[in-house]
C-alpha positions as CSV (number, residue, x, y, z in Angstrom):
1,X,17.0,10.2,-2.4
2,X,13.5,11.8,-2.4
3,X,12.7,15.3,-1.3
4,X,9.1,16.3,-0.7
5,X,8.3,19.9,-1.5
6,X,5.0,21.7,-1.5
7,X,1.5,21.7,-3.0
8,X,-0.3,24.7,-4.2
9,X,-3.7,25.5,-5.7
10,X,-2.8,27.7,-8.7
11,X,-5.4,30.2,-9.9
12,X,-4.8,29.9,-13.6
13,X,-7.2,29.9,-16.6
14,X,-6.9,26.6,-18.4
15,X,-7.8,26.0,-22.0
16,X,-8.7,22.6,-23.4
17,X,-6.6,21.5,-26.4
18,X,-3.2,22.7,-25.1
19,X,-0.9,19.8,-24.1
20,X,2.3,20.0,-22.1
21,X,5.3,19.6,-24.3
22,X,7.8,18.4,-21.8
23,X,5.9,15.2,-20.9
24,X,2.1,15.2,-21.3
25,X,-1.0,14.1,-19.6
26,X,-2.9,10.8,-19.2
27,X,-5.9,12.0,-21.3
28,X,-7.0,15.1,-23.1
29,X,-9.5,17.3,-21.3
30,X,-11.6,17.8,-24.4
31,X,-11.7,14.2,-25.6
32,X,-15.0,12.3,-25.8
33,X,-16.1,10.7,-22.6
34,X,-16.9,7.0,-22.3
35,X,-20.1,6.1,-20.5
36,X,-20.5,2.7,-18.8
37,X,-23.6,1.0,-17.6
38,X,-22.8,-1.1,-14.5
39,X,-25.0,-4.0,-13.5
40,X,-24.4,-5.7,-10.1
41,X,-25.7,-9.2,-10.0
42,X,-24.2,-10.4,-6.6
43,X,-23.7,-13.9,-8.1
44,X,-22.0,-16.3,-5.8
45,X,-20.5,-19.6,-7.1
46,X,-19.7,-22.6,-5.0
47,X,-17.8,-25.8,-6.0
48,X,-19.0,-28.7,-3.9
49,X,-17.5,-32.2,-3.8
50,X,-19.9,-34.9,-2.6
51,X,-18.9,-38.4,-1.5
52,X,-20.8,-41.2,0.2
53,X,-19.8,-43.2,3.3
54,X,-17.5,-45.4,1.2
55,X,-15.7,-42.4,-0.3
56,X,-17.2,-42.8,-3.8
57,X,-18.4,-39.7,-5.7
58,X,-22.2,-39.2,-5.7
59,X,-23.6,-38.5,-9.2
60,X,-27.0,-37.4,-10.5
61,X,-27.8,-34.7,-8.0
62,X,-29.7,-31.6,-8.9
63,X,-30.3,-28.1,-7.3
64,X,-33.3,-29.5,-5.4
65,X,-31.0,-32.0,-3.6
66,X,-28.9,-29.2,-2.0
67,X,-29.7,-26.8,0.9
68,X,-27.6,-23.7,1.0
69,X,-27.6,-20.9,3.7
70,X,-25.5,-17.7,3.9
71,X,-25.1,-16.4,7.5
72,X,-28.1,-18.6,8.4
73,X,-30.4,-17.3,5.7
74,X,-31.6,-19.8,3.1
75,X,-30.6,-19.0,-0.5
76,X,-32.2,-20.1,-3.7
77,X,-29.9,-22.1,-5.9
78,X,-30.3,-20.9,-9.5
79,X,-28.2,-23.5,-11.3
80,X,-26.4,-26.7,-10.6
81,X,-23.8,-28.3,-12.9
82,X,-22.0,-31.5,-12.5
83,X,-18.3,-31.8,-13.5
84,X,-17.5,-35.4,-14.2
85,X,-13.8,-35.8,-14.5
86,X,-13.5,-39.4,-13.4
87,X,-14.8,-40.6,-16.8
88,X,-13.0,-38.0,-19.0
89,X,-9.5,-38.0,-17.4
90,X,-7.5,-40.5,-19.4
91,X,-3.7,-40.5,-19.7
92,X,-2.3,-39.0,-22.8
93,X,0.5,-40.8,-24.7
94,X,4.0,-39.6,-23.6
95,X,5.8,-37.2,-25.9
96,X,9.4,-38.1,-26.7
97,X,12.0,-36.1,-28.5
98,X,11.6,-38.5,-31.4
99,X,7.9,-38.0,-31.9
100,X,7.3,-34.4,-30.8
101,X,7.3,-31.5,-33.3
102,X,7.3,-28.4,-31.2
103,X,7.2,-24.9,-32.8
104,X,9.2,-22.4,-30.8
105,X,8.0,-18.9,-31.0
106,X,10.4,-16.0,-31.1
107,X,8.3,-13.7,-28.8
108,X,6.0,-14.5,-26.0
109,X,2.5,-13.2,-26.6
110,X,0.3,-11.9,-23.8
111,X,-3.2,-13.3,-23.6
112,X,-6.2,-13.2,-21.2
113,X,-8.3,-15.8,-19.5
114,X,-11.3,-16.4,-21.7
115,X,-14.6,-16.8,-19.7
116,X,-17.0,-19.5,-20.5
117,X,-20.1,-18.6,-22.4
118,X,-23.5,-20.2,-22.7
119,X,-22.9,-21.3,-26.3
120,X,-19.3,-22.4,-25.6
121,X,-18.8,-24.5,-22.5
122,X,-15.1,-24.9,-23.0
123,X,-14.4,-25.8,-19.4
124,X,-17.1,-28.5,-19.0
125,X,-15.7,-31.7,-17.4
126,X,-12.2,-30.2,-17.5
127,X,-9.5,-29.8,-14.9
128,X,-8.0,-26.3,-14.8
129,X,-4.3,-26.0,-13.8
130,X,-2.5,-22.6,-13.9
131,X,1.3,-22.7,-13.8
132,X,2.5,-19.5,-12.1
133,X,6.3,-18.7,-12.2
134,X,7.4,-16.0,-9.8
135,X,10.6,-15.0,-11.6
136,X,11.4,-12.5,-8.9
137,X,11.6,-15.3,-6.3
138,X,13.5,-17.8,-8.5
139,X,17.3,-17.6,-9.0
140,X,18.3,-18.9,-12.5
141,X,19.1,-22.4,-11.3
142,X,15.7,-22.8,-9.7
143,X,14.0,-21.2,-12.7
144,X,15.5,-24.0,-14.9
145,X,14.3,-26.7,-12.5
146,X,10.8,-25.3,-12.4
147,X,10.5,-25.0,-16.2
148,X,11.9,-28.5,-16.6
149,X,9.3,-29.9,-14.2
150,X,6.5,-28.2,-16.1
151,X,7.8,-29.6,-19.4
152,X,8.0,-33.1,-17.8
153,X,4.4,-32.8,-16.7
154,X,3.2,-31.7,-20.1
155,X,5.1,-34.4,-21.9
156,X,4.3,-37.4,-19.8
157,X,1.7,-36.7,-17.1
158,X,-1.2,-34.7,-18.7
159,X,-4.6,-36.4,-19.2
160,X,-7.4,-35.8,-21.6
161,X,-9.3,-33.7,-18.9
162,X,-6.4,-31.3,-18.3
163,X,-6.3,-27.7,-19.5
164,X,-3.2,-25.7,-18.6
165,X,-2.5,-22.0,-18.4
166,X,1.0,-20.4,-18.0
167,X,1.4,-17.2,-16.0
168,X,4.5,-15.2,-15.1
169,X,5.4,-12.5,-12.7
170,X,8.6,-10.4,-13.4
171,X,8.2,-7.6,-11.0
172,X,6.3,-5.2,-13.2
173,X,3.1,-7.1,-14.0
174,X,1.4,-10.5,-14.1
175,X,1.5,-11.8,-17.7
176,X,-0.8,-14.5,-19.0
177,X,1.5,-16.2,-21.5
178,X,-1.0,-18.9,-22.4
179,X,-4.8,-19.2,-21.7
180,X,-6.2,-22.6,-20.7
181,X,-5.4,-25.1,-23.4
182,X,-4.8,-28.8,-24.1
183,X,-2.4,-28.1,-26.9
184,X,0.8,-29.7,-25.6
185,X,2.9,-28.4,-28.5
186,X,1.8,-24.8,-27.7
187,X,2.5,-25.3,-24.0
188,X,6.0,-26.7,-24.6
189,X,6.8,-23.8,-27.0
190,X,5.9,-21.3,-24.3
191,X,8.0,-23.1,-21.7
192,X,11.0,-23.4,-24.0
193,X,10.8,-19.7,-25.0
194,X,10.9,-18.4,-21.4
195,X,14.4,-17.1,-20.7
196,X,16.1,-18.3,-17.6
197,X,17.4,-15.4,-15.6
198,X,14.5,-13.0,-16.3
199,X,12.8,-11.0,-13.6
200,X,15.7,-10.9,-11.2
201,X,16.1,-8.0,-8.7
202,X,13.4,-8.3,-6.1
203,X,14.9,-11.2,-4.1
204,X,14.5,-10.6,-0.4
205,X,17.7,-10.2,1.5
206,X,18.3,-10.6,5.2
207,X,20.1,-8.5,7.7
208,X,21.1,-10.8,10.5
209,X,24.0,-13.1,11.5
210,X,23.9,-15.0,8.2
211,X,24.4,-11.8,6.1
212,X,27.5,-11.6,3.9
213,X,30.3,-9.3,5.2
214,X,30.9,-7.0,2.2
215,X,33.1,-4.5,4.0
216,X,30.7,-1.7,3.1
217,X,29.9,1.2,5.4
218,X,26.9,1.0,7.7
219,X,23.7,2.0,6.0
220,X,19.9,1.5,6.0
221,X,18.5,-1.8,6.9
222,X,17.6,-3.9,3.8
223,X,14.5,-5.2,5.6
224,X,12.8,-1.9,5.0
225,X,12.9,-2.6,1.3
226,X,12.0,-6.3,1.6
227,X,8.7,-5.4,3.1
228,X,7.7,-3.7,-0.1
229,X,9.1,-6.5,-2.3
230,X,7.2,-9.2,-0.4
231,X,4.0,-7.2,-0.6
232,X,4.5,-7.0,-4.4
233,X,5.0,-10.7,-4.8
234,X,1.8,-11.4,-2.7
235,X,-0.1,-8.7,-4.5
236,X,0.9,-10.1,-7.9
237,X,-0.4,-13.5,-6.7
238,X,-3.6,-11.8,-5.7
239,X,-3.9,-10.3,-9.1
240,X,-3.4,-13.7,-10.7
241,X,-6.2,-15.2,-8.6
242,X,-8.5,-12.4,-9.6
243,X,-7.7,-13.1,-13.3
244,X,-8.7,-16.7,-12.8
245,X,-11.8,-15.7,-10.9
246,X,-14.0,-15.1,-14.0
247,X,-14.0,-18.8,-14.6
248,X,-16.7,-20.6,-12.5
249,X,-15.0,-24.1,-12.3
250,X,-12.4,-25.1,-9.8
251,X,-8.9,-23.8,-10.4
252,X,-5.6,-24.9,-9.1
253,X,-2.7,-22.4,-9.2
254,X,0.8,-23.9,-9.0
255,X,3.1,-21.3,-7.5
256,X,6.7,-21.9,-8.2
257,X,9.1,-20.0,-6.0
258,X,12.3,-20.5,-4.0
259,X,10.6,-19.7,-0.8
260,X,8.8,-16.6,0.3
261,X,9.7,-14.9,3.6
262,X,7.5,-12.6,5.4
263,X,9.0,-9.7,7.4
264,X,7.4,-10.0,10.8
265,X,3.9,-8.6,10.8
266,X,4.5,-6.0,8.1
267,X,3.3,-8.3,5.3
268,X,0.4,-9.9,7.2
269,X,-2.3,-7.6,5.7
270,X,-1.3,-8.4,2.1
271,X,-0.9,-12.1,3.0
272,X,-4.4,-12.1,4.3
273,X,-5.7,-10.2,1.3
274,X,-4.1,-12.6,-1.1
275,X,-5.6,-15.7,0.6
276,X,-9.0,-14.0,0.7
277,X,-9.0,-13.2,-3.0
278,X,-8.0,-16.8,-3.9
279,X,-10.8,-18.2,-1.7
280,X,-13.3,-15.7,-3.2
281,X,-12.4,-16.6,-6.7
282,X,-12.4,-20.3,-6.2
283,X,-8.6,-20.7,-6.6
284,X,-6.6,-23.3,-4.7
285,X,-2.9,-22.4,-4.4
286,X,-0.4,-25.2,-4.5
287,X,3.1,-23.9,-3.6
288,X,6.1,-25.7,-5.0
289,X,9.6,-24.9,-3.5
290,X,11.8,-25.0,-6.6
291,X,14.9,-25.4,-4.4
292,X,14.0,-29.0,-3.9
293,X,15.9,-30.9,-1.2
294,X,18.5,-28.5,0.3
295,X,21.5,-29.2,2.5
296,X,22.7,-25.9,3.8
297,X,26.4,-25.4,4.6
298,X,26.7,-24.0,8.2
299,X,28.7,-21.0,6.9
300,X,27.0,-20.7,3.5
301,X,28.1,-22.1,0.2
302,X,30.5,-20.7,-2.4
303,X,27.8,-18.6,-4.1
304,X,28.2,-15.9,-1.4
305,X,30.8,-14.3,0.8
306,X,31.4,-15.5,4.3
307,X,29.6,-13.9,7.2
308,X,31.5,-11.6,9.6
309,X,31.7,-11.0,13.3
310,X,31.7,-13.4,16.2
311,X,28.5,-15.1,15.0
312,X,30.5,-17.5,12.8
313,X,32.2,-18.8,15.9
314,X,29.3,-19.0,18.3
315,X,26.9,-20.8,15.9
316,X,24.6,-17.9,15.5
317,X,25.4,-17.7,11.8
318,X,24.5,-21.3,11.1
319,X,21.3,-21.0,13.2
320,X,20.3,-17.9,11.2
321,X,20.7,-19.7,7.9
322,X,18.5,-22.6,9.1
323,X,15.9,-20.2,10.5
324,X,15.7,-18.1,7.4
325,X,15.2,-21.2,5.2
326,X,12.5,-22.5,7.5
327,X,10.6,-19.2,7.5
328,X,10.6,-19.0,3.7
329,X,9.0,-22.5,3.7
330,X,6.6,-21.5,6.4
331,X,5.1,-18.8,4.2
332,X,4.6,-21.3,1.3
333,X,3.0,-23.7,3.7
334,X,0.6,-21.1,5.2
335,X,-0.3,-19.7,1.7
336,X,-1.3,-23.2,0.5
337,X,-3.0,-24.2,3.7
338,X,-5.2,-21.0,3.8
339,X,-6.5,-21.6,0.3
340,X,-7.1,-25.3,0.5
341,X,-4.0,-26.5,-1.3
342,X,-0.8,-28.1,-0.1
343,X,2.9,-27.1,0.0
344,X,5.3,-29.3,-2.0
345,X,8.6,-29.0,-0.1
346,X,12.0,-30.8,0.1
347,X,11.5,-32.9,-3.1
348,X,13.7,-32.7,-6.2
349,X,10.9,-34.1,-8.5
350,X,9.0,-30.8,-8.8
351,X,6.6,-32.3,-11.3
352,X,5.2,-34.4,-8.5
353,X,3.8,-31.2,-7.0
354,X,1.8,-30.6,-10.2
355,X,0.5,-34.1,-10.1
356,X,-0.7,-33.6,-6.6
357,X,-2.8,-30.6,-7.6
358,X,-4.0,-32.6,-10.6
359,X,-5.2,-35.5,-8.6
360,X,-7.0,-33.2,-6.1
361,X,-9.6,-32.1,-8.6
362,X,-12.1,-34.8,-9.6
363,X,-15.9,-34.9,-9.7
364,X,-17.7,-31.9,-8.2
365,X,-20.9,-29.8,-8.5
366,X,-21.0,-26.1,-9.3
367,X,-23.8,-24.3,-7.5
368,X,-24.7,-20.7,-8.3
369,X,-27.0,-18.4,-6.3
370,X,-27.7,-14.7,-6.0
371,X,-27.1,-13.6,-2.5
372,X,-30.0,-11.9,-0.7
373,X,-27.4,-9.8,1.3
374,X,-26.6,-6.9,-1.1
375,X,-24.8,-4.8,1.5
376,X,-21.2,-4.1,0.2
377,X,-19.7,-4.1,3.7
378,X,-16.7,-6.3,3.0
379,X,-17.5,-8.6,5.9
380,X,-17.1,-12.4,6.0
381,X,-20.2,-14.4,5.0
382,X,-20.4,-17.9,6.2
383,X,-21.8,-20.6,3.9
384,X,-23.4,-23.9,4.9
385,X,-24.3,-26.6,2.4
386,X,-26.0,-29.9,3.1
387,X,-28.1,-32.4,1.2
388,X,-31.9,-32.3,1.4
389,X,-34.1,-34.9,3.0
390,X,-31.3,-35.7,5.5
391,X,-29.2,-37.6,3.0
392,X,-25.9,-38.6,4.5
393,X,-22.8,-37.7,2.6
394,X,-19.4,-35.9,3.0
395,X,-19.4,-32.4,1.4
396,X,-16.2,-30.5,0.7
397,X,-16.6,-26.8,-0.2
398,X,-15.4,-23.4,0.8
399,X,-16.9,-22.3,4.1
400,X,-17.5,-18.6,3.2
401,X,-16.2,-15.5,1.4
402,X,-15.6,-11.8,2.0
403,X,-18.2,-9.6,0.4
404,X,-17.2,-6.7,-1.9
405,X,-16.6,-3.4,-0.3
406,X,-17.4,0.1,-1.6
407,X,-14.7,2.7,-1.3
408,X,-16.6,4.8,1.2
409,X,-16.5,1.8,3.5
410,X,-12.8,1.1,3.1
411,X,-10.6,1.3,6.1
412,X,-7.0,2.6,6.0
413,X,-5.5,-0.8,5.1
414,X,-8.0,-1.4,2.3
415,X,-7.3,2.1,0.8
416,X,-3.5,1.5,0.9
417,X,-3.9,-1.9,-0.8
418,X,-6.1,-0.3,-3.5
419,X,-3.2,2.1,-4.4
420,X,-0.7,-0.7,-4.5
421,X,-2.9,-2.8,-6.8
422,X,-3.4,0.2,-9.1
423,X,0.3,0.9,-9.3
424,X,0.9,-2.7,-10.5
425,X,-1.7,-2.7,-13.2
426,X,-0.3,-2.7,-16.7
427,X,-3.3,-0.7,-18.1
428,X,-3.5,2.8,-16.6
429,X,-6.6,4.1,-14.8
430,X,-7.7,7.5,-16.1
431,X,-10.7,8.4,-13.9
432,X,-8.8,11.5,-13.0
433,X,-7.0,13.7,-15.6
434,X,-3.3,14.1,-14.8
435,X,-0.8,16.3,-16.5
436,X,2.9,16.1,-15.6
437,X,6.1,17.9,-16.3
438,X,9.6,16.5,-15.5
439,X,12.6,18.8,-15.4
440,X,16.3,18.3,-14.4
441,X,19.0,20.5,-12.9
442,X,22.6,19.5,-12.3
443,X,23.7,19.4,-8.7
444,X,27.2,18.1,-9.0
445,X,29.4,16.1,-11.4
446,X,27.3,13.0,-10.8
447,X,23.8,13.9,-9.6
448,X,20.8,15.8,-10.9
449,X,17.8,17.2,-9.1
450,X,14.6,16.2,-10.9
451,X,11.5,18.2,-9.9
452,X,8.2,16.6,-10.9
453,X,5.1,18.7,-11.2
454,X,1.6,17.2,-11.3
455,X,-1.5,19.1,-12.3
456,X,-5.1,17.8,-11.6
457,X,-8.2,19.8,-12.7
458,X,-10.0,21.0,-9.5
459,X,-13.4,20.3,-11.1
460,X,-12.6,16.6,-10.9
461,X,-12.1,16.5,-7.2
462,X,-14.8,16.0,-4.6
463,X,-15.2,18.1,-1.5
464,X,-16.6,17.0,1.9
465,X,-17.9,19.4,4.6
466,X,-16.1,18.8,7.8
467,X,-15.7,21.1,10.8
468,X,-17.4,24.0,9.0
469,X,-14.9,24.0,6.1
470,X,-14.6,22.3,2.7
471,X,-12.1,19.5,2.8
472,X,-10.5,17.4,0.1
473,X,-7.9,14.7,0.5
474,X,-5.7,13.4,-2.3
475,X,-3.3,10.4,-2.1
476,X,-0.2,10.2,-4.2
477,X,2.0,7.2,-5.0
478,X,4.8,7.1,-7.6
479,X,7.6,5.0,-8.7
480,X,10.7,5.6,-10.9
481,X,12.4,2.7,-12.6
482,X,15.7,2.4,-14.3
483,X,14.9,1.2,-17.9
484,X,18.3,-0.4,-18.3
485,X,18.4,-2.4,-15.1
486,X,14.7,-2.7,-14.6
487,X,15.1,-1.8,-10.9
488,X,13.1,0.7,-8.8
489,X,15.4,3.6,-8.0
490,X,13.1,5.9,-6.1
491,X,9.4,6.2,-5.1
492,X,7.1,8.6,-3.4
493,X,4.1,8.1,-1.1
494,X,2.3,11.2,0.1
495,X,-1.2,12.5,0.9
496,X,-2.7,15.9,1.4
497,X,-5.5,17.2,3.5
498,X,-6.6,20.5,1.9
499,X,-8.8,22.8,3.9
500,X,-10.6,25.4,1.9
501,X,-12.7,28.4,2.7
502,X,-16.0,28.9,1.0
503,X,-14.3,31.3,-1.5
504,X,-11.4,29.1,-2.4
505,X,-13.6,26.0,-2.5
506,X,-15.7,27.7,-5.2
507,X,-12.5,28.7,-7.1
508,X,-11.3,25.1,-7.0
509,X,-14.1,24.1,-9.4
510,X,-12.5,26.1,-12.2
511,X,-8.8,26.1,-11.4
512,X,-6.2,23.3,-11.4
513,X,-4.4,21.9,-8.4
514,X,-0.6,21.4,-8.6
515,X,1.5,19.0,-6.6
516,X,5.3,18.8,-6.8
517,X,8.0,16.6,-5.5
518,X,11.6,16.0,-6.3
519,X,14.2,13.3,-6.7
520,X,17.9,13.1,-7.0
521,X,18.9,10.8,-9.9
522,X,22.0,9.9,-11.9
523,X,22.1,10.3,-15.7
524,X,20.2,7.6,-17.6
525,X,16.9,6.4,-19.0
526,X,14.0,6.1,-16.6
527,X,10.3,5.3,-16.5
528,X,7.8,6.9,-14.1
529,X,4.4,5.7,-13.0
530,X,2.4,8.1,-10.8
531,X,-1.0,7.7,-9.3
532,X,-3.3,10.2,-7.7
533,X,-6.5,9.3,-5.9
534,X,-9.4,11.4,-4.7
535,X,-9.9,10.0,-1.2
536,X,-13.6,11.0,-1.1
537,X,-14.7,9.0,-4.2
538,X,-11.8,6.5,-4.7
539,X,-11.3,7.7,-8.3
540,X,-7.8,7.2,-9.5
541,X,-5.7,8.8,-12.2
542,X,-2.5,7.2,-13.6
543,X,0.3,8.9,-15.5
544,X,3.2,6.9,-16.9
545,X,6.0,7.8,-19.3
546,X,9.7,7.5,-20.0
547,X,12.3,10.2,-19.7
548,X,16.0,10.7,-20.0
549,X,18.4,12.6,-17.7
550,X,21.3,13.5,-20.0
551,X,25.0,13.5,-18.9
552,X,25.9,17.1,-19.3
553,X,29.5,16.4,-18.5
554,X,29.8,14.7,-21.9
555,X,28.2,17.5,-23.8
556,X,31.0,18.7,-26.2
557,X,29.1,20.2,-29.1
558,X,26.7,22.6,-27.3
559,X,26.6,24.7,-24.2
560,X,25.3,22.4,-21.4
561,X,21.9,23.7,-20.1
562,X,19.3,22.3,-17.8
563,X,15.6,21.9,-18.6
564,X,13.7,25.1,-19.2
565,X,10.8,26.0,-17.0
566,X,8.0,28.3,-18.2
567,X,5.8,29.9,-15.5
568,X,3.3,32.7,-14.9
569,X,3.5,32.8,-11.2
570,X,5.8,33.0,-8.2
571,X,4.2,32.0,-4.9
572,X,5.4,32.6,-1.4
573,X,5.9,29.3,0.4
574,X,3.9,30.5,3.3
575,X,0.9,30.9,1.0
576,X,0.7,27.2,0.3
577,X,-2.7,25.6,1.0
578,X,-0.9,22.5,2.0
579,X,2.8,22.0,2.6
580,X,4.0,18.4,2.2
581,X,7.3,19.2,3.8
582,X,7.7,20.0,7.5
583,X,8.7,23.5,8.5
584,X,12.1,22.4,9.7
585,X,12.8,20.9,6.2
586,X,11.9,24.0,4.3
587,X,15.4,25.5,4.5
588,X,16.8,22.2,3.1
589,X,14.3,22.2,0.3
590,X,15.1,25.8,-0.6
591,X,18.8,25.0,-0.8
592,X,18.3,22.0,-3.1
593,X,15.4,23.1,-5.4
594,X,16.6,25.7,-7.9
595,X,12.9,26.8,-8.4
596,X,12.9,28.2,-4.8
597,X,14.6,31.5,-4.2
598,X,14.3,33.9,-1.3
599,X,11.2,32.1,0.1
600,X,9.3,32.2,-3.2
601,X,8.7,29.4,-5.6
602,X,8.4,29.4,-9.3
603,X,5.4,27.4,-10.3
604,X,5.9,25.6,-13.7
605,X,3.1,25.9,-16.2
606,X,2.6,22.2,-17.1
607,X,0.1,23.0,-19.8
608,X,2.1,26.0,-21.3
609,X,-1.1,28.2,-21.4
610,X,-0.6,31.8,-20.4
611,X,-2.8,34.9,-20.1
612,X,-1.8,38.1,-21.9
613,X,-2.4,39.9,-18.7
614,X,0.5,38.2,-16.9
615,X,4.2,38.0,-17.5
616,X,5.8,34.8,-18.6
617,X,8.8,33.8,-16.4
618,X,11.5,31.7,-18.1
619,X,14.1,30.0,-15.9
620,X,17.0,27.7,-16.8
621,X,20.6,27.0,-15.8
622,X,23.7,26.9,-17.9
623,X,27.0,25.3,-16.9
624,X,30.5,26.4,-17.8
625,X,33.1,25.0,-15.4
626,X,36.4,26.9,-15.3
627,X,39.6,25.1,-16.4
628,X,41.2,23.1,-13.7
629,X,44.3,25.2,-13.7
630,X,42.4,28.4,-13.0
631,X,40.1,27.1,-10.2
632,X,40.5,29.2,-7.1
633,X,42.0,27.4,-4.1
634,X,39.5,29.2,-1.9
635,X,35.8,29.9,-2.7
636,X,35.5,33.1,-4.7
637,X,32.6,35.5,-4.3
638,X,30.1,36.6,-6.9
639,X,31.8,40.0,-7.0
640,X,35.3,38.6,-7.5
641,X,35.0,36.0,-10.3
642,X,38.0,34.0,-11.5
643,X,40.2,35.8,-14.0
644,X,39.5,33.1,-16.7
645,X,35.7,33.4,-16.4
646,X,34.0,34.4,-19.6
647,X,30.3,35.4,-19.8
648,X,27.5,33.7,-21.6
649,X,24.8,35.5,-23.5
650,X,21.2,34.4,-23.7
651,X,17.8,35.7,-24.9
652,X,14.3,34.4,-25.5
653,X,12.3,34.8,-28.7
654,X,8.7,34.2,-29.6
655,X,7.8,33.1,-33.2
656,X,4.4,32.8,-34.8
657,X,4.0,31.2,-38.3
658,X,7.8,31.5,-38.8
659,X,7.9,35.2,-37.9
660,X,9.7,36.6,-34.9
661,X,7.2,38.8,-33.0
662,X,9.0,39.2,-29.7
663,X,12.6,39.0,-28.3
664,X,14.2,39.9,-25.0
665,X,17.4,41.9,-24.8
666,X,20.5,39.7,-24.6
667,X,21.4,38.8,-21.0
668,X,25.1,38.5,-20.1
669,X,26.0,36.3,-17.1
670,X,29.3,35.1,-15.6
671,X,29.8,31.5,-14.4
672,X,29.6,31.0,-10.6
673,X,32.9,30.7,-8.9
674,X,31.4,29.0,-5.9
675,X,30.6,25.9,-7.9
676,X,32.9,23.7,-10.0
677,X,30.0,23.3,-12.4
678,X,30.1,27.1,-13.1
679,X,26.3,27.2,-12.7
680,X,24.6,30.2,-14.1
681,X,20.9,30.9,-13.4
682,X,19.1,32.6,-16.2
683,X,15.8,34.4,-15.5
684,X,13.7,36.2,-18.1
685,X,10.4,38.0,-17.7
686,X,8.4,38.3,-20.9
687,X,5.8,41.0,-21.2
688,X,3.2,39.7,-23.7
689,X,0.4,42.3,-23.2
690,X,0.7,43.6,-26.7
691,X,0.9,40.2,-28.4
692,X,-2.2,38.8,-30.1
693,X,-3.7,35.6,-28.8
694,X,-2.7,32.3,-30.4
695,X,0.0,29.7,-30.5
696,X,3.6,30.6,-30.4
697,X,7.0,28.9,-30.5
698,X,9.1,29.9,-27.5
699,X,12.9,29.6,-28.2
700,X,15.7,30.1,-25.7
701,X,19.2,30.7,-27.2
702,X,22.4,30.5,-25.1
703,X,25.7,31.5,-26.7
704,X,29.3,31.1,-25.5
705,X,31.5,33.5,-27.5
706,X,34.7,32.1,-26.0
707,X,34.1,28.5,-27.3
708,X,31.8,29.5,-30.2
709,X,29.2,27.0,-28.9
710,X,25.5,27.5,-28.5
711,X,22.4,25.8,-27.2
712,X,18.8,26.1,-28.4
713,X,15.6,25.1,-26.7
714,X,12.1,25.4,-28.2
715,X,8.5,24.6,-27.0
716,X,5.0,25.6,-28.1
717,X,2.9,27.9,-25.9
718,X,-0.6,29.3,-26.1
719,X,-1.6,32.9,-25.2
720,X,-5.2,33.5,-24.2
721,X,-7.0,36.6,-23.0
């Protein structure tokens, strides 16, 4: 469950070199900056297949023999290269178990597609085939069939002109397990090392008459989550096409999946973007249905429970099974057809699908030209190619491409897709500096409220003048995954429109901007990936880390305590520059978030930098449930605690160079009788006016005299003038 809270511009003085202890930031504010020189060449590459009237390939053509126009404007062909595969493609001897000597590697290595250079034309007269295994769309049995088909092709059907690459998608990233190579031993070792059953968890489910009757209570429609999963699969395929795009030659991508079902019109934008990217990068997608020839039982097979309701008697259930299967194949058919490939369906010999892609690439010419239209408007540009001097021939080539688009010309769909692409990238983007703090507070015996605070330097944000005021917009997207199961447990998608006066706009250049949100999680190990984007410039910052939510119910040696929050400011919720939560939800947020009390919110200091002119606020919770036998049958009040309740004592100390320079008086507090957790909120206000500037160790000590247990928490802070 996700709860959106509020966003504030916090007027604090930040100091470079102090890093947040709780989690961290994506780059140091004082580190050396990298400067990049960008050269835009606007090079367009076309692969053209030329045949005469008899269907034979035409050889010996040069750039002068072609006429090429883009949107009716003639273009100058800068180079022309002939790829002659008919003479180089010879069958290789079949590999048998008696003659092969395959070395199996213990760990799959990740590689990259190496581009061709002027001094190393490694792809000259070669056929490029990329085997792409979508492990999220393949159940274990189909994964095994797909891998066996790939092994069969490598052993018995490769030719001397073939170069194969192996790519895999497991839900987190697109991995290039092997660059284009003709080393059959290496290819077989990769295929044999891939583990059947990997990448499960994103299979699309349906919610119709064919759904299994599990007897569970009514809940949210699964299709809401399938929309996102299908977009991810298509976006990963788009990323794979982009990876192959740096190679000029023709590429065929063999997409192995057990169907791919769109969810109405919700996935059409990503479907369109994936096909456009493949066409632009010269990639032909050949889809292979790894299920082979399927005979569906009317009521489903033994791998799932029976459907419920009257649909199993009226025939609606059997019809839904057939419809869902056909729709999953329709997507594969459309994906292949839109990119110039073919769909291989309803055939148990999956290697035949690879052979079809292999046979489709033969002799062709590569034409390169620098387009005269340099406007990055993202519009479709139509290409026409013919032979000079009215020569008659049949030419096969792509009919056009979509131009690049600058961010300030993106529409809403393009901007949303840019965030989704950035979220899937394995390498983080650090155009914006992001610092983050993750805390946790126990809500009940099972759940924990996890506030997440993000800080962005205001100087890195761009402002636009609209309606007489300074405006800045920031987009946020984040995802939390369970490290054990690998599944996404929660996510956030938010944006802010911050309207600033002339005075506050000037202050934003020297103060940070803080955004916070909250999640309800179970104890466990998690990873978080969070992106922020300046909507005016398109610059993105990524923060990713792992964190642990401990199970305080199992804490036996120490006093169970929450995370400790250090702050220098409490802000009235009504003073927020932008409130991400609606007014009607504010009361609910105040009840859940322990940092909100009496309409004021404690703003955590992510960087742990404090001014000697301000107090330091320290907040945490301790938990001491009363024994079961003494729990009151009716809720007790704070003024009438349970007879067995014993107080805890806590205090805060500041150390510098091993010497104690400051300590608060011990604070005594009784467990709450209104909560079975015995929650105790501890607040400390540290007056540091007389302390010298410098680095300190802040220590919080909690002692339970009744059980002779204690808890200690320590973090580094920095005091500045």
